[in-house]
Biopython code that builds the backbone (N, CA, C, O; Angstrom):
import numpy as np
from Bio.PDB.StructureBuilder import StructureBuilder

atoms = [
    (1, "MET", "N", (132.222, 102.478, 26.710)),
    (1, "MET", "CA", (132.805, 104.134, 27.314)),
    (1, "MET", "C", (133.365, 103.612, 28.865)),
    (1, "MET", "O", (132.665, 103.193, 29.787)),
    (2, "ASN", "N", (134.517, 103.741, 28.842)),
    (2, "ASN", "CA", (134.886, 103.863, 30.076)),
    (2, "ASN", "C", (134.166, 104.279, 31.352)),
    (2, "ASN", "O", (133.888, 105.430, 31.690)),
    (3, "LYS", "N", (133.882, 103.011, 32.079)),
    (3, "LYS", "CA", (133.108, 103.586, 33.628)),
    (3, "LYS", "C", (133.806, 104.188, 34.352)),
    (3, "LYS", "O", (133.312, 104.041, 35.470)),
    (4, "SER", "N", (134.888, 104.944, 34.437)),
    (4, "SER", "CA", (135.447, 105.829, 35.245)),
    (4, "SER", "C", (135.132, 107.383, 34.630)),
    (4, "SER", "O", (134.707, 108.278, 35.361)),
    (5, "LEU", "N", (135.324, 107.519, 33.603)),
    (5, "LEU", "CA", (134.499, 108.828, 32.900)),
    (5, "LEU", "C", (133.066, 109.170, 33.140)),
    (5, "LEU", "O", (132.503, 110.261, 33.046)),
    (6, "SER", "N", (132.403, 107.500, 33.610)),
    (6, "SER", "CA", (131.198, 108.591, 33.872)),
    (6, "SER", "C", (131.273, 108.668, 35.099)),
    (6, "SER", "O", (130.540, 109.496, 35.640)),
    (7, "VAL", "N", (132.098, 107.910, 35.871)),
    (7, "VAL", "CA", (131.269, 108.476, 37.410)),
    (7, "VAL", "C", (132.341, 110.097, 37.212)),
    (7, "VAL", "O", (131.740, 111.162, 37.349)),
    (8, "ILE", "N", (133.380, 110.119, 37.000)),
    (8, "ILE", "CA", (133.932, 110.984, 36.934)),
    (8, "ILE", "C", (133.014, 112.443, 36.193)),
    (8, "ILE", "O", (133.281, 113.547, 36.669)),
    (9, "SER", "N", (132.093, 112.366, 35.185)),
    (9, "SER", "CA", (131.530, 113.075, 34.950)),
    (9, "SER", "C", (130.262, 113.161, 35.865)),
    (9, "SER", "O", (129.596, 114.196, 35.837)),
    (10, "LEU", "N", (129.921, 112.182, 36.628)),
    (10, "LEU", "CA", (128.871, 112.179, 37.754)),
    (10, "LEU", "C", (129.034, 113.366, 38.750)),
    (10, "LEU", "O", (128.233, 114.245, 39.070)),
    (11, "ILE", "N", (130.650, 113.064, 39.247)),
    (11, "ILE", "CA", (131.170, 113.731, 40.198)),
    (11, "ILE", "C", (131.345, 115.483, 39.890)),
    (11, "ILE", "O", (131.272, 116.398, 40.711)),
    (12, "LEU", "N", (131.513, 115.530, 38.903)),
    (12, "LEU", "CA", (131.929, 116.948, 38.676)),
    (12, "LEU", "C", (130.676, 117.022, 38.511)),
    (12, "LEU", "O", (130.162, 117.537, 39.504)),
    (13, "ALA", "N", (130.041, 116.788, 37.837)),
    (13, "ALA", "CA", (128.099, 117.496, 37.432)),
    (13, "ALA", "C", (127.528, 117.690, 39.031)),
    (13, "ALA", "O", (126.917, 118.722, 39.307)),
    (14, "TRP", "N", (127.680, 117.004, 39.712)),
    (14, "TRP", "CA", (126.935, 117.076, 41.590)),
    (14, "TRP", "C", (128.141, 118.279, 41.767)),
    (14, "TRP", "O", (127.742, 119.265, 42.387)),
    (15, "ILE", "N", (129.183, 118.316, 41.427)),
    (15, "ILE", "CA", (129.938, 119.769, 42.126)),
    (15, "ILE", "C", (129.387, 120.818, 41.666)),
    (15, "ILE", "O", (128.568, 121.456, 42.329)),
    (16, "LEU", "N", (129.811, 121.196, 40.290)),
    (16, "LEU", "CA", (128.895, 122.096, 39.406)),
    (16, "LEU", "C", (127.114, 122.480, 40.205)),
    (16, "LEU", "O", (126.785, 123.499, 40.811)),
    (17, "ALA", "N", (126.301, 121.281, 39.908)),
    (17, "ALA", "CA", (125.346, 121.779, 40.757)),
    (17, "ALA", "C", (125.331, 122.204, 42.400)),
    (17, "ALA", "O", (124.453, 122.963, 42.811)),
    (18, "ALA", "N", (126.035, 121.835, 43.016)),
    (18, "ALA", "CA", (125.910, 122.305, 44.082)),
    (18, "ALA", "C", (126.892, 124.008, 43.983)),
    (18, "ALA", "O", (126.770, 124.861, 44.861)),
    (19, "PHE", "N", (127.663, 124.158, 42.940)),
    (19, "PHE", "CA", (128.504, 125.191, 43.053)),
    (19, "PHE", "C", (127.008, 126.221, 42.366)),
    (19, "PHE", "O", (126.783, 127.317, 42.880)),
    (20, "PHE", "N", (126.389, 125.859, 41.565)),
    (20, "PHE", "CA", (124.988, 126.829, 40.795)),
    (20, "PHE", "C", (124.298, 127.273, 42.084)),
    (20, "PHE", "O", (124.363, 128.395, 42.587)),
    (21, "LEU", "N", (123.557, 126.099, 42.584)),
    (21, "LEU", "CA", (122.717, 126.505, 44.075)),
    (21, "LEU", "C", (123.358, 127.360, 44.900)),
    (21, "LEU", "O", (122.895, 128.393, 45.384)),
    (22, "PHE", "N", (124.436, 126.903, 45.046)),
    (22, "PHE", "CA", (124.834, 128.265, 45.910)),
    (22, "PHE", "C", (125.385, 129.962, 45.053)),
    (22, "PHE", "O", (125.666, 131.048, 45.559)),
    (23, "GLY", "N", (125.356, 129.564, 43.800)),
    (23, "GLY", "CA", (125.343, 130.917, 43.403)),
    (23, "GLY", "C", (123.892, 131.602, 43.188)),
    (23, "GLY", "O", (123.596, 132.741, 42.830)),
    (24, "ALA", "N", (123.193, 130.619, 43.497)),
    (24, "ALA", "CA", (121.568, 131.320, 42.934)),
    (24, "ALA", "C", (121.181, 131.650, 44.366)),
    (24, "ALA", "O", (120.626, 132.729, 44.572)),
    (25, "TYR", "N", (121.417, 130.847, 45.338)),
    (25, "TYR", "CA", (121.181, 131.414, 47.346)),
    (25, "TYR", "C", (121.677, 133.065, 46.708)),
    (25, "TYR", "O", (120.968, 134.024, 46.404)),
    (26, "GLY", "N", (122.964, 132.919, 46.675)),
    (26, "GLY", "CA", (124.028, 133.833, 46.417)),
    (26, "GLY", "C", (123.389, 135.618, 46.204)),
    (26, "GLY", "O", (123.264, 136.712, 46.754)),
    (27, "ASN", "N", (123.163, 134.882, 45.045)),
    (27, "ASN", "CA", (122.448, 136.185, 44.085)),
    (27, "ASN", "C", (120.999, 136.836, 44.232)),
    (27, "ASN", "O", (120.545, 137.902, 43.817)),
    (28, "THR", "N", (120.257, 135.450, 45.229)),
    (28, "THR", "CA", (118.391, 136.186, 45.826)),
    (28, "THR", "C", (118.846, 136.802, 46.713)),
    (28, "THR", "O", (118.482, 137.977, 46.665)),
    (29, "PHE", "N", (119.853, 136.444, 47.993)),
    (29, "PHE", "CA", (119.890, 137.050, 48.571)),
    (29, "PHE", "C", (121.586, 138.182, 48.526)),
    (29, "PHE", "O", (122.651, 138.354, 49.119)),
    (30, "ILE", "N", (121.003, 138.529, 47.693)),
    (30, "ILE", "CA", (122.176, 139.104, 47.329)),
    (30, "ILE", "C", (123.097, 140.087, 48.559)),
    (30, "ILE", "O", (122.317, 140.988, 48.867)),
    (31, "SER", "N", (124.488, 140.274, 49.407)),
    (31, "SER", "CA", (125.316, 140.935, 49.449)),
    (31, "SER", "C", (125.247, 142.736, 49.585)),
    (31, "SER", "O", (124.120, 143.205, 49.427)),
    (32, "GLU", "N", (125.852, 143.267, 49.733)),
    (32, "GLU", "CA", (126.028, 144.677, 49.528)),
    (32, "GLU", "C", (127.149, 144.535, 48.657)),
    (32, "GLU", "O", (127.163, 145.068, 47.548)),
    (33, "GLU", "N", (128.087, 143.846, 49.097)),
    (33, "GLU", "CA", (129.711, 143.859, 48.220)),
    (33, "GLU", "C", (129.124, 143.592, 46.706)),
    (33, "GLU", "O", (129.622, 144.110, 45.706)),
    (34, "ASN", "N", (127.981, 142.698, 46.687)),
    (34, "ASN", "CA", (127.898, 142.098, 45.104)),
    (34, "ASN", "C", (127.465, 143.161, 44.124)),
    (34, "ASN", "O", (127.787, 143.484, 42.980)),
    (35, "ALA", "N", (126.416, 143.665, 45.232)),
    (35, "ALA", "CA", (125.087, 144.344, 44.527)),
    (35, "ALA", "C", (126.105, 145.771, 43.962)),
    (35, "ALA", "O", (125.945, 146.343, 42.884)),
    (36, "ALA", "N", (126.917, 146.043, 44.781)),
    (36, "ALA", "CA", (127.776, 147.443, 44.363)),
    (36, "ALA", "C", (128.535, 146.403, 42.553)),
    (36, "ALA", "O", (128.513, 146.619, 41.342)),
    (37, "ALA", "N", (128.937, 145.611, 43.237)),
    (37, "ALA", "CA", (129.689, 145.140, 41.748)),
    (37, "ALA", "C", (129.039, 144.868, 40.427)),
    (37, "ALA", "O", (129.569, 145.147, 39.351)),
    (38, "TYR", "N", (127.234, 144.010, 40.637)),
    (38, "TYR", "CA", (126.710, 144.574, 39.876)),
    (38, "TYR", "C", (126.616, 145.825, 39.212)),
    (38, "TYR", "O", (126.744, 146.036, 38.006)),
    (39, "ALA", "N", (126.413, 146.521, 39.998)),
    (39, "ALA", "CA", (126.585, 147.990, 39.596)),
    (39, "ALA", "C", (127.285, 148.723, 39.157)),
    (39, "ALA", "O", (126.849, 149.586, 38.397)),
    (40, "ALA", "N", (128.726, 148.643, 39.497)),
    (40, "ALA", "CA", (130.288, 148.475, 38.975)),
    (40, "ALA", "C", (130.164, 148.377, 37.435)),
    (40, "ALA", "O", (130.187, 149.306, 36.627)),
    (41, "TRP", "N", (130.046, 147.236, 37.235)),
    (41, "TRP", "CA", (129.400, 146.329, 36.016)),
    (41, "TRP", "C", (129.093, 146.800, 35.074)),
    (41, "TRP", "O", (129.531, 146.565, 33.948)),
    (42, "GLY", "N", (127.861, 147.936, 35.556)),
    (42, "GLY", "CA", (126.974, 148.477, 34.744)),
    (42, "GLY", "C", (125.461, 147.748, 34.468)),
    (42, "GLY", "O", (124.798, 147.867, 33.438)),
    (43, "TYR", "N", (125.052, 146.845, 35.852)),
    (43, "TYR", "CA", (124.000, 146.267, 35.028)),
    (43, "TYR", "C", (122.637, 146.442, 36.361)),
    (43, "TYR", "O", (122.786, 146.199, 37.558)),
    (44, "PRO", "N", (121.642, 146.822, 35.825)),
    (44, "PRO", "CA", (120.242, 147.273, 36.435)),
    (44, "PRO", "C", (120.435, 146.335, 37.729)),
    (44, "PRO", "O", (121.271, 145.434, 37.807)),
    (45, "ASP", "N", (119.379, 146.756, 38.884)),
    (45, "ASP", "CA", (119.615, 146.650, 40.185)),
    (45, "ASP", "C", (119.340, 145.048, 40.364)),
    (45, "ASP", "O", (119.911, 144.192, 41.039)),
    (46, "TRP", "N", (117.985, 144.997, 39.281)),
    (46, "TRP", "CA", (117.307, 143.679, 39.152)),
    (46, "TRP", "C", (118.172, 142.450, 38.464)),
    (46, "TRP", "O", (117.946, 141.288, 38.127)),
    (47, "PHE", "N", (118.941, 143.079, 38.450)),
    (47, "PHE", "CA", (120.120, 141.861, 37.263)),
    (47, "PHE", "C", (120.254, 140.091, 38.151)),
    (47, "PHE", "O", (120.080, 138.907, 37.863)),
    (48, "HIS", "N", (120.573, 140.736, 39.056)),
    (48, "HIS", "CA", (121.518, 139.373, 40.193)),
    (48, "HIS", "C", (119.866, 138.388, 40.295)),
    (48, "HIS", "O", (119.881, 137.235, 40.726)),
    (49, "TYR", "N", (118.275, 139.207, 39.738)),
    (49, "TYR", "CA", (117.341, 137.800, 40.163)),
    (49, "TYR", "C", (117.694, 137.210, 38.635)),
    (49, "TYR", "O", (117.572, 135.997, 38.801)),
    (50, "ILE", "N", (118.016, 137.394, 37.419)),
    (50, "ILE", "CA", (118.083, 137.228, 36.422)),
    (50, "ILE", "C", (119.949, 135.604, 36.427)),
    (50, "ILE", "O", (120.288, 134.554, 35.881)),
    (51, "THR", "N", (120.424, 136.607, 37.455)),
    (51, "THR", "CA", (121.401, 135.552, 37.561)),
    (51, "THR", "C", (121.254, 134.162, 38.509)),
    (51, "THR", "O", (121.711, 133.020, 38.554)),
    (52, "ALA", "N", (120.518, 134.836, 39.076)),
    (52, "ALA", "CA", (120.238, 133.929, 40.210)),
    (52, "ALA", "C", (119.288, 132.742, 39.449)),
    (52, "ALA", "O", (119.748, 131.648, 39.776)),
    (53, "ILE", "N", (118.306, 132.611, 38.689)),
    (53, "ILE", "CA", (117.341, 131.988, 37.933)),
    (53, "ILE", "C", (118.025, 131.122, 37.090)),
    (53, "ILE", "O", (117.793, 129.922, 37.229)),
    (54, "LEU", "N", (118.940, 131.531, 36.118)),
    (54, "LEU", "CA", (119.894, 130.734, 35.283)),
    (54, "LEU", "C", (120.655, 130.142, 35.905)),
    (54, "LEU", "O", (121.171, 129.138, 35.413)),
    (55, "GLU", "N", (121.060, 130.675, 37.527)),
    (55, "GLU", "CA", (122.301, 128.974, 38.196)),
    (55, "GLU", "C", (120.927, 128.500, 38.646)),
    (55, "GLU", "O", (121.149, 127.297, 38.512)),
    (56, "LEU", "N", (119.922, 128.544, 38.993)),
    (56, "LEU", "CA", (119.203, 127.671, 39.626)),
    (56, "LEU", "C", (119.021, 126.326, 38.966)),
    (56, "LEU", "O", (119.213, 125.176, 39.361)),
    (57, "ALA", "N", (118.429, 127.031, 37.419)),
    (57, "ALA", "CA", (117.679, 126.055, 36.170)),
    (57, "ALA", "C", (119.624, 125.536, 36.031)),
    (57, "ALA", "O", (119.545, 124.322, 35.839)),
    (58, "THR", "N", (120.519, 125.753, 36.041)),
    (58, "THR", "CA", (121.379, 125.248, 35.323)),
    (58, "THR", "C", (121.705, 124.146, 36.805)),
    (58, "THR", "O", (122.029, 122.989, 36.536)),
    (59, "ALA", "N", (121.613, 124.524, 38.217)),
    (59, "ALA", "CA", (122.019, 122.983, 39.363)),
    (59, "ALA", "C", (120.708, 122.042, 38.875)),
    (59, "ALA", "O", (120.766, 120.832, 39.095)),
    (60, "LEU", "N", (119.630, 122.563, 38.268)),
    (60, "LEU", "CA", (118.467, 121.275, 38.493)),
    (60, "LEU", "C", (119.056, 120.381, 36.746)),
    (60, "LEU", "O", (119.495, 119.249, 36.541)),
    (61, "LEU", "N", (118.944, 120.852, 36.367)),
    (61, "LEU", "CA", (119.362, 120.068, 34.958)),
    (61, "LEU", "C", (120.452, 119.179, 35.407)),
    (61, "LEU", "O", (120.399, 117.958, 35.255)),
    (62, "LEU", "N", (121.676, 119.942, 36.093)),
    (62, "LEU", "CA", (122.645, 118.778, 36.204)),
    (62, "LEU", "C", (122.608, 117.805, 37.113)),
    (62, "LEU", "O", (123.539, 117.010, 36.989)),
    (63, "ILE", "N", (121.888, 117.587, 37.958)),
    (63, "ILE", "CA", (121.499, 116.447, 38.479)),
    (63, "ILE", "C", (121.200, 115.286, 37.772)),
    (63, "ILE", "O", (121.688, 114.228, 38.168)),
    (64, "ARG", "N", (120.147, 115.316, 36.340)),
    (64, "ARG", "CA", (120.067, 113.872, 35.663)),
    (64, "ARG", "C", (121.048, 114.166, 34.610)),
    (64, "ARG", "O", (121.712, 115.118, 34.202)),
    (65, "ALA", "N", (120.791, 112.595, 34.283)),
    (65, "ALA", "CA", (122.453, 112.671, 33.162)),
    (65, "ALA", "C", (121.435, 112.823, 31.858)),
    (65, "ALA", "O", (121.967, 112.765, 30.750)),
    (66, "VAL", "N", (120.109, 113.001, 31.927)),
    (66, "VAL", "CA", (119.500, 113.043, 30.677)),
    (66, "VAL", "C", (119.332, 114.634, 30.143)),
    (66, "VAL", "O", (119.284, 115.076, 28.995)),
    (67, "SER", "N", (119.249, 115.425, 31.668)),
    (67, "SER", "CA", (119.273, 116.872, 31.052)),
    (67, "SER", "C", (120.748, 117.790, 31.273)),
    (67, "SER", "O", (120.831, 119.003, 31.085)),
    (68, "ARG", "N", (122.080, 116.722, 31.799)),
    (68, "ARG", "CA", (123.025, 117.351, 32.058)),
    (68, "ARG", "C", (123.678, 118.524, 31.150)),
    (68, "ARG", "O", (124.074, 119.674, 31.344)),
    (69, "PRO", "N", (123.538, 117.225, 29.566)),
    (69, "PRO", "CA", (124.407, 118.276, 29.220)),
    (69, "PRO", "C", (123.758, 119.936, 28.930)),
    (69, "PRO", "O", (124.459, 120.934, 28.768)),
    (70, "PHE", "N", (122.151, 119.892, 28.919)),
    (70, "PHE", "CA", (121.896, 121.363, 28.940)),
    (70, "PHE", "C", (122.062, 122.510, 29.847)),
    (70, "PHE", "O", (122.100, 123.702, 29.543)),
    (71, "GLY", "N", (122.176, 121.842, 31.272)),
    (71, "GLY", "CA", (122.771, 122.141, 32.549)),
    (71, "GLY", "C", (124.682, 122.659, 32.254)),
    (71, "GLY", "O", (125.247, 123.698, 32.595)),
    (72, "ALA", "N", (125.003, 121.952, 31.821)),
    (72, "ALA", "CA", (126.486, 121.810, 31.720)),
    (72, "ALA", "C", (126.724, 123.373, 30.753)),
    (72, "ALA", "O", (127.291, 124.329, 31.282)),
    (73, "GLY", "N", (126.119, 123.452, 29.063)),
    (73, "GLY", "CA", (126.148, 124.226, 28.556)),
    (73, "GLY", "C", (125.184, 125.479, 29.151)),
    (73, "GLY", "O", (125.969, 126.398, 29.382)),
    (74, "LEU", "N", (124.284, 125.757, 29.378)),
    (74, "LEU", "CA", (123.335, 126.471, 30.521)),
    (74, "LEU", "C", (124.681, 127.439, 31.031)),
    (74, "LEU", "O", (125.176, 128.490, 30.624)),
    (75, "GLY", "N", (125.044, 126.279, 32.388)),
    (75, "GLY", "CA", (126.215, 126.814, 32.791)),
    (75, "GLY", "C", (127.512, 127.619, 31.972)),
    (75, "GLY", "O", (127.853, 128.801, 32.020)),
    (76, "ALA", "N", (128.180, 126.250, 31.067)),
    (76, "ALA", "CA", (129.081, 127.121, 30.495)),
    (76, "ALA", "C", (128.949, 129.044, 29.652)),
    (76, "ALA", "O", (129.791, 129.938, 29.567)),
    (77, "LEU", "N", (127.316, 128.951, 29.138)),
    (77, "LEU", "CA", (126.728, 130.132, 28.962)),
    (77, "LEU", "C", (127.661, 131.029, 29.902)),
    (77, "LEU", "O", (128.762, 131.490, 29.601)),
    (78, "VAL", "N", (126.641, 131.236, 31.683)),
    (78, "VAL", "CA", (126.380, 131.632, 32.740)),
    (78, "VAL", "C", (127.716, 132.141, 32.714)),
    (78, "VAL", "O", (127.893, 133.209, 32.127)),
    (79, "MET", "N", (128.906, 131.430, 33.370)),
    (79, "MET", "CA", (130.048, 131.549, 33.649)),
    (79, "MET", "C", (131.263, 132.161, 32.236)),
    (79, "MET", "O", (132.416, 132.506, 32.492)),
    (80, "ALA", "N", (130.606, 132.174, 30.671)),
    (80, "ALA", "CA", (131.053, 132.879, 29.854)),
    (80, "ALA", "C", (130.464, 134.288, 29.721)),
    (80, "ALA", "O", (130.805, 135.047, 28.813)),
    (81, "ALA", "N", (129.641, 134.580, 30.583)),
    (81, "ALA", "CA", (129.288, 135.894, 30.571)),
    (81, "ALA", "C", (129.416, 136.490, 31.251)),
    (81, "ALA", "O", (129.275, 137.694, 31.035)),
    (82, "ALA", "N", (129.763, 136.012, 32.496)),
    (82, "ALA", "CA", (130.573, 136.387, 33.824)),
    (82, "ALA", "C", (132.004, 136.412, 33.612)),
    (82, "ALA", "O", (132.380, 136.818, 34.712)),
    (83, "SER", "N", (132.756, 136.291, 33.114)),
    (83, "SER", "CA", (133.718, 136.245, 32.782)),
    (83, "SER", "C", (134.187, 136.709, 31.512)),
    (83, "SER", "O", (135.334, 136.544, 31.098)),
    (84, "LEU", "N", (133.344, 137.241, 30.962)),
    (84, "LEU", "CA", (133.275, 138.254, 29.934)),
    (84, "LEU", "C", (133.332, 139.709, 30.589)),
    (84, "LEU", "O", (133.970, 140.682, 30.185)),
    (85, "THR", "N", (132.565, 139.616, 31.618)),
    (85, "THR", "CA", (131.951, 140.728, 32.624)),
    (85, "THR", "C", (133.066, 141.552, 33.119)),
    (85, "THR", "O", (133.379, 142.736, 32.992)),
    (86, "THR", "N", (133.582, 140.490, 33.750)),
    (86, "THR", "CA", (134.635, 140.849, 34.747)),
    (86, "THR", "C", (135.980, 141.319, 33.714)),
    (86, "THR", "O", (136.678, 142.316, 33.901)),
    (87, "LEU", "N", (136.104, 140.512, 32.801)),
    (87, "LEU", "CA", (137.093, 140.780, 32.048)),
    (87, "LEU", "C", (137.156, 142.379, 31.264)),
    (87, "LEU", "O", (138.023, 143.251, 31.325)),
    (88, "VAL", "N", (136.117, 142.337, 30.675)),
    (88, "VAL", "CA", (135.565, 144.120, 30.155)),
    (88, "VAL", "C", (135.961, 144.750, 31.039)),
    (88, "VAL", "O", (136.878, 145.512, 30.734)),
    (89, "ASN", "N", (135.615, 144.760, 32.151)),
    (89, "ASN", "CA", (135.591, 145.779, 33.253)),
    (89, "ASN", "C", (136.947, 145.888, 33.756)),
    (89, "ASN", "O", (137.289, 146.920, 34.334)),
    (90, "ALA", "N", (137.698, 144.986, 33.603)),
    (90, "ALA", "CA", (139.243, 144.935, 33.917)),
    (90, "ALA", "C", (139.240, 144.523, 35.628)),
    (90, "ALA", "O", (140.145, 144.776, 36.423)),
    (91, "ASP", "N", (137.823, 143.753, 35.942)),
    (91, "ASP", "CA", (138.122, 143.041, 37.410)),
    (91, "ASP", "C", (138.716, 141.952, 37.401)),
    (91, "ASP", "O", (138.106, 140.908, 37.170)),
    (92, "TYR", "N", (139.750, 141.977, 37.598)),
    (92, "TYR", "CA", (140.610, 140.371, 36.881)),
    (92, "TYR", "C", (140.644, 139.935, 38.559)),
    (92, "TYR", "O", (140.446, 138.779, 38.188)),
    (93, "GLY", "N", (140.699, 139.838, 39.719)),
    (93, "GLY", "CA", (140.140, 139.460, 40.936)),
    (93, "GLY", "C", (138.711, 139.070, 40.964)),
    (93, "GLY", "O", (138.446, 138.606, 42.073)),
    (94, "HIS", "N", (137.819, 139.079, 40.271)),
    (94, "HIS", "CA", (136.798, 138.179, 40.280)),
    (94, "HIS", "C", (136.631, 138.080, 38.961)),
    (94, "HIS", "O", (135.731, 138.761, 38.471)),
    (95, "ALA", "N", (137.443, 137.225, 38.083)),
    (95, "ALA", "CA", (137.720, 136.615, 36.794)),
    (95, "ALA", "C", (137.934, 135.283, 37.087)),
    (95, "ALA", "O", (137.475, 134.549, 36.212)),
    (96, "VAL", "N", (138.574, 134.593, 38.189)),
    (96, "VAL", "CA", (139.236, 133.614, 38.277)),
    (96, "VAL", "C", (137.743, 132.572, 38.472)),
    (96, "VAL", "O", (137.416, 131.840, 37.538)),
    (97, "VAL", "N", (137.239, 132.596, 39.268)),
    (97, "VAL", "CA", (136.215, 131.397, 39.516)),
    (97, "VAL", "C", (135.561, 130.996, 38.732)),
    (97, "VAL", "O", (135.407, 129.782, 38.603)),
    (98, "PRO", "N", (134.751, 132.201, 37.676)),
    (98, "PRO", "CA", (133.901, 132.093, 36.753)),
    (98, "PRO", "C", (134.813, 131.257, 35.769)),
    (98, "PRO", "O", (134.473, 130.082, 35.631)),
    (99, "SER", "N", (135.932, 131.691, 35.058)),
    (99, "SER", "CA", (137.133, 131.598, 34.335)),
    (99, "SER", "C", (137.054, 129.437, 35.148)),
    (99, "SER", "O", (137.600, 128.819, 34.234)),
    (100, "VAL", "N", (136.947, 129.145, 35.452)),
    (100, "VAL", "CA", (137.431, 127.468, 36.151)),
    (100, "VAL", "C", (135.982, 126.685, 35.868)),
    (100, "VAL", "O", (135.733, 125.669, 35.219)),
    (101, "VAL", "N", (135.172, 127.555, 36.600)),
    (101, "VAL", "CA", (134.025, 127.056, 36.432)),
    (101, "VAL", "C", (133.695, 126.634, 34.556)),
    (101, "VAL", "O", (133.746, 125.553, 33.970)),
    (102, "LEU", "N", (133.404, 127.865, 34.123)),
    (102, "LEU", "CA", (133.618, 127.732, 32.755)),
    (102, "LEU", "C", (134.329, 126.176, 32.300)),
    (102, "LEU", "O", (134.004, 125.092, 31.817)),
    (103, "LEU", "N", (135.143, 126.680, 32.657)),
    (103, "LEU", "CA", (136.233, 124.894, 31.556)),
    (103, "LEU", "C", (135.407, 123.921, 32.620)),
    (103, "LEU", "O", (134.936, 122.912, 32.094)),
    (104, "VAL", "N", (135.213, 124.052, 33.769)),
    (104, "VAL", "CA", (134.654, 122.718, 34.359)),
    (104, "VAL", "C", (133.436, 122.517, 33.300)),
    (104, "VAL", "O", (133.583, 121.887, 32.253)),
    (105, "SER", "N", (132.285, 123.095, 33.676)),
    (105, "SER", "CA", (131.344, 122.840, 32.775)),
    (105, "SER", "C", (131.708, 122.287, 31.365)),
    (105, "SER", "O", (131.169, 121.227, 31.049)),
    (106, "LEU", "N", (132.600, 122.906, 30.438)),
    (106, "LEU", "CA", (132.612, 122.481, 29.541)),
    (106, "LEU", "C", (133.229, 121.363, 29.391)),
    (106, "LEU", "O", (132.868, 120.798, 28.360)),
    (107, "VAL", "N", (134.131, 120.712, 30.074)),
    (107, "VAL", "CA", (134.197, 119.285, 30.571)),
    (107, "VAL", "C", (133.483, 118.216, 30.776)),
    (107, "VAL", "O", (133.533, 117.072, 30.327)),
    (108, "VAL", "N", (132.720, 118.825, 31.620)),
    (108, "VAL", "CA", (130.862, 118.115, 31.798)),
    (108, "VAL", "C", (130.132, 118.318, 30.465)),
    (108, "VAL", "O", (130.082, 117.100, 30.288)),
    (109, "LEU", "N", (129.829, 118.559, 29.922)),
    (109, "LEU", "CA", (129.145, 118.903, 29.100)),
    (109, "LEU", "C", (129.862, 118.552, 27.390)),
    (109, "LEU", "O", (129.227, 118.825, 26.371)),
    (110, "GLY", "N", (131.415, 117.847, 27.363)),
    (110, "GLY", "CA", (131.629, 117.024, 26.373)),
    (110, "GLY", "C", (131.617, 115.401, 27.100)),
    (110, "GLY", "O", (131.236, 114.360, 26.565)),
    (111, "LEU", "N", (132.243, 115.620, 28.672)),
    (111, "LEU", "CA", (131.480, 114.140, 29.403)),
    (111, "LEU", "C", (130.512, 113.355, 29.081)),
    (111, "LEU", "O", (130.496, 112.214, 28.618)),
    (112, "SER", "N", (129.667, 114.121, 29.386)),
    (112, "SER", "CA", (128.153, 113.898, 29.561)),
    (112, "SER", "C", (127.479, 113.664, 28.113)),
    (112, "SER", "O", (126.537, 112.890, 27.942)),
    (113, "LEU", "N", (128.035, 114.370, 27.170)),
    (113, "LEU", "CA", (127.435, 114.254, 25.787)),
    (113, "LEU", "C", (128.342, 112.729, 25.333)),
    (113, "LEU", "O", (127.683, 112.044, 24.551)),
    (114, "ARG", "N", (129.723, 112.124, 25.706)),
    (114, "ARG", "CA", (130.348, 111.422, 25.283)),
    (114, "ARG", "C", (129.941, 110.133, 26.232)),
    (114, "ARG", "O", (130.434, 109.027, 26.009)),
    (115, "VAL", "N", (129.165, 110.320, 27.123)),
    (115, "VAL", "CA", (128.143, 109.315, 28.392)),
    (115, "VAL", "C", (126.714, 108.673, 27.311)),
    (115, "VAL", "O", (126.133, 107.622, 27.043)),
    (116, "ARG", "N", (126.698, 110.098, 26.988)),
    (116, "ARG", "CA", (125.057, 110.286, 26.434)),
    (116, "ARG", "C", (125.377, 109.238, 24.329)),
    (116, "ARG", "O", (124.771, 108.435, 23.620)),
    (117, "HIS", "N", (126.084, 109.673, 24.310)),
    (117, "HIS", "CA", (126.435, 109.021, 22.565)),
    (117, "HIS", "C", (126.614, 107.346, 23.005)),
    (117, "HIS", "O", (125.911, 106.497, 22.457)),
    (118, "ALA", "N", (127.483, 107.035, 23.899)),
    (118, "ALA", "CA", (127.703, 105.445, 23.812)),
    (118, "ALA", "C", (126.639, 104.594, 24.283)),
    (118, "ALA", "O", (126.374, 103.442, 23.938)),
    (119, "SER", "N", (125.924, 105.534, 25.345)),
    (119, "SER", "CA", (124.485, 104.370, 25.630)),
    (119, "SER", "C", (123.593, 104.701, 24.226)),
    (119, "SER", "O", (122.510, 104.116, 24.233)),
    (120, "ILE", "N", (123.776, 105.306, 23.350)),
    (120, "ILE", "CA", (123.176, 104.916, 22.270)),
    (120, "ILE", "C", (123.173, 103.654, 21.299)),
    (120, "ILE", "O", (122.431, 103.632, 20.317)),
]
sb = StructureBuilder()
sb.init_structure("model")
sb.init_model(0)
sb.init_chain("A")
sb.init_seg("    ")
for serial, (resi, resn, name, xyz) in enumerate(atoms, 1):
    if name == "N":
        sb.init_residue(resn, " ", resi, " ")
    sb.init_atom(name, np.array(xyz, "f"), 0.0, 1.0, " ", f" {name:<3s}", serial, name[0])
structure = sb.get_structure()
């Protein structure tokens, strides 16, 4: 496999890991604005903790190459749910970031699977 694709995959994975780590922190210590958004979307008061746990797991899985496809896949699922939630609730201003992160997660998933397949 092309060495530059491996480097791109690594860089994108670490950027994603930082994003999800930051998201986990933000969902653990939720702001009033984000709590209001969760409530407006119909989620229970405690749901942000589930999101935080999933985002923390995603960040940790993205760090190591062996678990990176699982982290990228989990991150894609989390961001697909976030994108769908915002779109269904016509909260289009909040839909852009999760949609972009979903796309980057899918790119990292594809690249990390190519890297894994090339090393076999």
